[in-house]
C-alpha positions as CSV (number, residue, x, y, z in Angstrom):
1,M,55.3,199.7,53.4
2,F,55.6,196.3,51.8
3,L,59.3,196.3,52.6
4,L,58.7,197.7,56.2
5,I,56.2,194.6,57.0
6,I,59.2,192.3,55.5
7,H,61.6,194.0,57.8
8,I,59.4,193.6,60.9
9,F,58.9,190.0,60.1
10,F,62.6,189.3,59.6
11,L,63.2,191.2,62.8
12,L,60.8,189.1,65.1
13,L,62.2,186.0,63.6
14,G,65.8,186.9,64.2
15,I,64.9,188.0,67.9
16,Y,63.0,184.5,68.2
17,L,66.2,182.5,66.5
18,F,68.7,184.6,68.6
19,F,67.0,183.5,71.9
20,S,66.7,179.7,70.7
21,V,70.0,179.3,69.3
22,G,71.6,181.2,72.2
23,Y,69.8,178.8,74.6
24,L,70.9,175.6,72.4
25,L,74.5,176.9,72.4
26,V,74.7,177.3,76.0
27,A,73.1,174.2,76.9
28,A,75.5,172.3,74.5
29,L,78.7,173.8,76.1
30,A,77.3,173.2,79.7
31,G,76.5,169.4,78.6
32,R,79.9,168.9,76.8
33,W,82.0,170.0,79.9
34,R,79.8,169.1,82.8
35,K,81.4,167.4,85.3
36,K,79.7,163.7,85.2
37,T,78.7,162.4,88.4
38,S,80.0,158.8,88.9
39,Y,77.4,156.3,90.4
40,G,78.5,152.5,91.4
41,S,77.4,150.1,93.8
42,H,75.9,151.0,97.1
43,P,75.8,148.4,99.9
44,E,72.0,148.9,100.5
45,K,69.7,147.8,97.9
46,K,66.2,149.3,97.3
47,K,63.6,147.1,95.9
48,M,63.0,147.7,92.2
49,L,60.2,146.9,89.7
50,V,61.1,147.1,86.1
51,L,58.0,147.4,83.9
52,I,58.0,146.8,80.2
53,P,55.0,147.9,78.2
54,S,54.5,145.9,75.2
55,Y,51.6,146.5,72.6
56,R,51.6,143.5,69.9
57,E,55.3,143.3,70.3
58,D,55.2,139.6,70.3
59,H,58.5,139.3,68.0
60,I,60.7,141.2,70.2
61,I,59.4,141.1,73.9
62,L,60.7,137.9,74.7
63,D,64.1,138.7,73.8
64,T,63.9,142.2,75.8
65,A,62.2,140.5,78.9
66,S,65.0,137.5,79.1
67,R,67.9,140.2,78.9
68,A,66.2,142.3,81.6
69,I,66.6,139.9,84.2
70,R,70.3,139.7,83.5
71,Q,71.4,142.5,85.7
72,N,74.5,142.7,88.3
73,Y,71.8,143.5,91.2
74,P,70.5,140.9,93.8
75,A,67.6,138.8,92.1
76,S,65.6,139.0,95.6
77,R,65.7,142.7,95.2
78,F,64.0,143.1,91.7
79,D,61.2,141.9,89.7
80,V,60.7,142.3,85.8
81,F,56.9,142.6,84.9
82,V,55.8,142.7,81.2
83,I,52.3,144.7,80.6
84,A,50.9,142.5,78.0
85,D,48.5,144.6,75.6
86,K,47.3,142.6,72.8
87,L,50.1,140.0,73.1
88,Q,49.3,136.5,71.7
89,A,48.7,133.7,74.4
90,S,51.6,131.9,73.6
91,T,53.9,134.9,73.8
92,I,52.3,135.4,77.3
93,E,53.3,131.7,78.3
94,K,56.8,131.9,77.2
95,L,57.2,135.2,78.9
96,R,56.3,133.3,82.2
97,E,58.5,130.7,81.4
98,I,61.5,133.0,81.4
99,P,60.5,133.6,84.0
100,V,59.2,137.3,84.4
101,G,55.9,138.7,85.7
102,V,53.0,139.4,83.3
103,V,50.3,141.8,83.8
104,E,47.4,141.5,81.1
105,V,45.6,144.6,80.0
106,Q,42.8,145.3,77.4
107,F,41.6,148.6,76.6
108,E,39.4,149.9,73.9
109,T,41.9,152.5,73.1
110,S,45.3,151.4,73.9
111,M,47.9,153.8,75.3
112,K,51.1,153.1,77.1
113,S,50.2,155.5,79.8
114,R,47.0,153.5,80.8
115,S,48.9,150.2,80.7
116,V,51.4,151.5,83.1
117,N,48.5,152.9,85.2
118,A,47.0,149.4,85.5
119,A,50.1,147.7,86.2
120,L,51.3,149.9,88.9
121,N,48.1,150.0,90.6
122,Q,47.8,146.2,90.5
123,L,51.5,145.8,92.0
124,S,51.2,148.4,94.7
125,G,51.8,147.2,98.1
126,K,54.5,144.8,97.2
127,G,57.3,146.6,98.9
128,Y,58.7,148.4,95.6
129,D,60.8,151.3,96.3
130,I,61.8,152.2,92.5
131,V,59.8,151.7,89.2
132,M,62.0,151.5,86.1
133,I,60.2,151.8,83.0
134,L,61.4,150.5,79.4
135,D,60.3,150.4,76.2
136,A,59.6,146.8,74.5
137,D,62.9,147.2,72.6
138,N,64.9,148.3,75.3
139,I,68.0,146.8,76.5
140,M,69.8,147.6,79.9
141,E,73.4,147.2,80.4
142,S,74.1,144.8,83.1
143,N,75.0,147.5,85.7
144,T,72.2,149.8,85.0
145,L,70.2,149.0,88.1
146,E,73.1,149.1,90.3
147,K,73.6,152.8,89.3
148,V,69.9,153.9,89.5
149,N,69.9,152.2,93.2
150,A,72.8,154.2,94.1
151,A,71.5,157.6,92.8
152,F,68.1,156.9,94.8
153,Q,70.2,156.4,97.8
154,K,71.9,159.6,97.3
155,G,68.4,161.2,97.5
156,F,67.2,161.4,94.1
157,Q,63.3,160.5,93.5
158,A,63.6,160.4,89.7
159,V,66.3,159.5,87.4
160,Q,66.7,159.4,83.5
161,C,69.4,156.9,82.4
162,H,71.4,157.3,79.0
163,R,69.3,155.9,76.3
164,T,71.3,155.3,73.3
165,A,71.1,153.5,69.8
166,K,71.4,149.6,69.6
167,N,71.2,149.8,65.7
168,K,72.9,152.0,63.1
169,N,72.0,149.5,60.1
170,N,71.2,152.3,57.6
171,A,71.4,156.0,57.1
172,V,67.9,156.9,58.8
173,A,69.0,155.1,61.8
174,V,72.5,156.7,62.0
175,L,70.7,160.2,61.9
176,D,68.0,159.2,64.4
177,A,70.9,157.9,66.8
178,I,72.8,161.4,66.3
179,S,69.6,163.0,66.9
180,E,69.2,161.3,70.2
181,E,72.7,162.0,71.5
182,I,72.3,165.7,70.5
183,N,69.2,165.7,72.5
184,N,71.1,163.8,75.5
185,N,73.5,166.6,75.7
186,L,71.1,169.5,75.2
187,F,68.4,168.4,77.3
188,R,69.8,166.0,79.8
189,S,73.6,166.4,80.4
190,G,73.3,170.4,79.6
191,Q,70.2,170.9,81.9
192,R,71.8,169.3,84.9
193,A,75.0,171.2,84.4
194,L,72.9,174.3,84.4
195,G,71.0,173.3,87.7
196,F,67.9,172.1,85.9
197,S,66.3,168.8,85.8
198,A,67.0,166.3,83.1
199,A,64.5,166.0,80.6
200,L,62.8,162.6,80.5
201,I,62.6,160.7,77.3
202,G,59.8,157.8,77.8
203,S,61.9,155.1,78.7
204,G,64.9,154.2,80.6
205,M,63.5,156.5,83.4
206,A,63.0,155.4,87.0
207,F,61.0,156.7,90.0
208,E,59.9,156.4,93.4
209,F,57.1,154.1,93.4
210,E,54.3,155.7,95.3
211,K,55.2,159.0,93.5
212,I,55.0,157.7,89.9
213,R,51.8,155.8,90.8
214,S,50.2,158.8,92.1
215,I,51.0,160.7,88.6
216,F,49.8,157.9,86.6
217,N,46.7,158.1,88.4
218,L,45.9,161.6,87.2
219,D,43.5,162.2,84.2
220,H,45.9,164.5,82.5
221,I,48.2,161.5,81.9
222,L,45.7,158.7,81.4
223,N,44.5,160.6,78.0
224,N,48.0,161.7,77.0
225,P,50.1,160.0,74.3
226,G,53.1,162.1,75.7
227,E,53.1,160.8,79.1
228,D,56.9,161.6,79.7
229,R,56.2,165.2,79.4
230,E,53.2,165.2,81.6
231,I,55.7,163.4,84.3
232,D,58.2,166.2,83.6
233,L,55.4,168.8,84.6
234,Q,54.5,167.0,87.7
235,L,57.8,166.6,89.0
236,M,58.6,170.2,88.3
237,K,55.4,171.3,90.1
238,D,56.6,169.4,93.3
239,G,60.1,170.4,93.1
240,I,61.7,167.0,92.3
241,V,64.8,167.2,90.2
242,V,65.5,164.5,87.6
243,E,69.1,163.2,87.7
244,Y,70.7,162.0,84.5
245,I,73.3,159.0,84.9
246,E,75.4,159.3,82.0
247,D,76.8,155.9,82.1
248,A,73.8,154.1,82.9
249,W,73.1,152.8,79.3
250,V,69.7,151.8,78.0
251,Y,70.0,150.7,74.4
252,D,66.9,151.7,72.2
253,E,65.8,150.9,68.8
254,K,66.2,153.9,66.3
255,V,64.0,154.1,63.3
256,S,65.2,152.7,59.8
257,S,62.9,154.4,57.3
258,S,61.6,157.7,56.7
259,E,58.0,156.2,56.9
260,V,58.4,155.3,60.4
261,F,60.3,158.5,61.2
262,Q,57.3,160.7,60.0
263,K,54.8,158.7,62.2
264,Q,57.2,158.8,65.3
265,R,57.6,162.7,64.8
266,T,53.8,163.0,64.3
267,R,53.4,161.6,67.7
268,W,55.8,164.0,69.3
269,L,54.7,167.0,67.6
270,E,51.3,166.4,69.0
271,A,52.6,165.8,72.4
272,Q,54.7,168.9,72.4
273,L,51.4,171.1,71.3
274,S,49.5,169.3,74.1
275,H,52.5,169.8,76.5
276,F,52.5,173.5,75.7
277,S,48.6,174.0,76.2
278,R,49.5,172.4,80.0
279,F,51.5,175.4,81.0
280,L,48.4,177.4,80.9
281,D,46.4,175.2,83.1
282,K,45.8,176.3,86.7
283,D,47.4,173.2,88.2
284,I,50.9,173.8,86.5
285,R,50.6,177.7,86.6
286,S,51.0,176.9,90.6
287,A,54.7,176.8,89.9
288,S,55.1,179.8,87.4
289,G,57.5,181.8,89.7
290,T,60.2,179.0,89.7
291,S,63.0,179.1,87.3
292,S,62.2,175.5,86.4
293,F,58.8,176.6,85.2
294,R,60.5,179.2,82.8
295,N,63.0,176.9,81.6
296,K,60.4,174.2,80.9
297,F,58.1,176.7,79.4
298,F,60.9,178.3,77.0
299,Q,61.9,174.8,76.0
300,T,58.2,174.0,74.7
301,L,58.8,177.3,72.3
302,L,62.1,175.8,70.8
303,L,61.3,174.2,67.3
304,P,62.6,170.8,66.6
305,R,66.3,170.7,65.3
306,S,64.9,169.4,62.0
307,L,62.8,172.1,61.3
308,L,65.2,174.8,62.3
309,L,67.6,173.4,59.7
310,L,64.9,173.8,57.0
311,L,64.2,177.3,58.3
312,F,67.8,178.2,58.2
313,G,68.1,176.6,54.7
314,F,65.4,179.1,53.6
315,L,67.3,182.1,55.4
316,M,70.5,181.3,53.8
317,I,68.8,180.9,50.2
318,T,67.3,184.4,51.2
319,V,71.0,185.7,51.9
320,V,72.5,184.4,48.6
321,L,69.6,186.4,46.7
322,T,70.0,189.4,48.9
323,V,73.7,189.6,48.1
324,I,73.2,188.7,44.6
325,S,70.5,191.2,44.0
326,G,71.4,194.0,46.2
327,Y,67.9,194.5,47.3
328,P,67.6,195.1,51.2
329,L,65.1,192.5,52.0
330,L,66.6,191.0,55.1
331,F,66.8,192.9,58.5
332,P,69.1,192.9,60.1
333,A,71.6,192.7,57.6
334,W,72.8,189.2,56.1
335,G,75.5,188.7,58.5
336,W,73.3,188.3,61.4
337,W,71.6,185.4,59.9
338,I,75.0,183.8,58.8
339,G,76.1,184.2,62.3
340,L,73.0,182.5,63.8
341,F,73.1,179.8,61.5
342,G,77.0,179.1,62.5
343,A,76.1,179.2,66.3
344,F,73.4,176.8,65.6
345,L,75.3,174.4,63.7
346,L,78.4,174.7,66.5
347,S,75.6,173.8,69.2
348,L,74.7,170.5,67.2
349,L,78.4,169.7,66.4
350,I,79.4,170.3,70.1
351,S,76.5,168.0,71.2
352,V,77.4,165.1,68.6
353,P,79.6,162.4,70.3
354,A,83.0,162.0,69.1
355,S,82.2,158.3,68.2
356,F,79.9,159.7,65.3
357,Y,82.6,161.3,63.6
358,N,83.4,158.7,61.0
359,A,82.4,157.6,57.4
360,D,79.0,156.2,58.1
361,T,77.9,159.6,59.6
362,V,79.3,161.2,56.4
363,K,77.3,158.9,54.2
364,A,74.0,159.5,56.4
365,V,74.3,163.4,56.0
366,V,73.3,163.4,52.7
367,H,69.7,161.8,53.7
368,I,69.1,164.9,56.3
369,P,66.9,166.4,53.6
370,V,64.8,163.3,53.5
371,L,64.0,163.6,57.0
372,V,63.4,167.2,57.1
373,F,60.7,166.9,54.6
374,A,59.4,163.6,56.7
375,M,59.2,166.2,59.5
376,V,57.2,168.6,57.4
377,R,54.8,165.8,56.5
378,A,54.5,164.9,60.3
379,M,53.5,168.4,60.9
380,L,50.7,168.1,58.2
381,K,49.5,164.9,59.6
382,M,49.3,166.5,63.1
383,K,45.6,166.0,64.9
384,A,44.8,168.0,68.2
385,N,43.4,165.8,71.0
386,R,44.3,162.5,69.2
387,K,42.7,159.6,70.9
388,E,44.4,156.6,69.6
389,F,48.4,155.8,70.3
390,L,50.4,156.1,67.2
391,H,52.3,152.8,67.6
392,T,55.9,152.7,65.8
393,P,56.7,149.3,64.9
394,K,59.9,147.5,66.4
395,A,62.1,144.8,64.5
396,F,65.6,145.1,65.4
397,K,67.3,143.0,68.1
């Protein structure tokens, strides 16, 4: 009886991993061989607003804001505004000297979604067509706004740019950078190749002004630390496709310590859990008959890649013990699990850009167990309905 229960457990686990790994492998292949759409300059220029929420980031926001205005886009057709949440008065004064606009906000409980909501409502009616949202550490390449404009001129109402690492200063940062690129291939490039929306990532994303303002006025997003996931759902519900511009680069700081990595992943896991429950709400279930709904829902069932690595590590140890002892613990047989693990690794290897196949990556790989266990600690620190925003400090310029 005990063996039967164990076999049923492994059978169910095997079915889950088969569909999970199969999904990742298909997305990886589609993303890698996707024909990239080229966006250049368009003669008509939409008016853009670049919003940069900044919470206590006095040490980097001046550099970010000064670089944000250096775009190969007509100066009369875009404005940069920093949303100042608990910035020092001296920092706000220096921002205005750059010059960029400043929207000062103050909340009892700070949250990015509330800051963006306040800024959008304050700046409404000023003729903006598009809003580009950056993080306080994000640096755009000089032609990014041109490419975003070209995508909107083609008819898109939402765009995710290619967010990539601006620092690879140690092993943790290298692994975080690789993780971001894997996700870019699986959930942005791969999704577009398969006919779905690119997944939003929280920054380096642009939207039609009034549409995103209406979304940020929803109660669901104002109390949600994972605002990008809620935007994803609202766009899906309205049938709006998110385009992914492969060569519209936005450089983002990668975490450089396992402690910050753990804090960041705690926030992401909590957001994923909250995101899952939203599929059960009536307003989102209205889209349940669409392939986009089914695709998004399946994505929420996927374990993070680091946890899949941990799970497969456990399974490979079980395979070795099974082969050595001859005891038929696994069902299906051990070859099934090795095949799944191989397919999972293949999906990751396909998704890693060629530029990462170097000595630095080899040195960083030995730190994978550290981050895997940081992910486990992140799971243990999760809180349902957390009200405060888990801020991850930035330092790299």
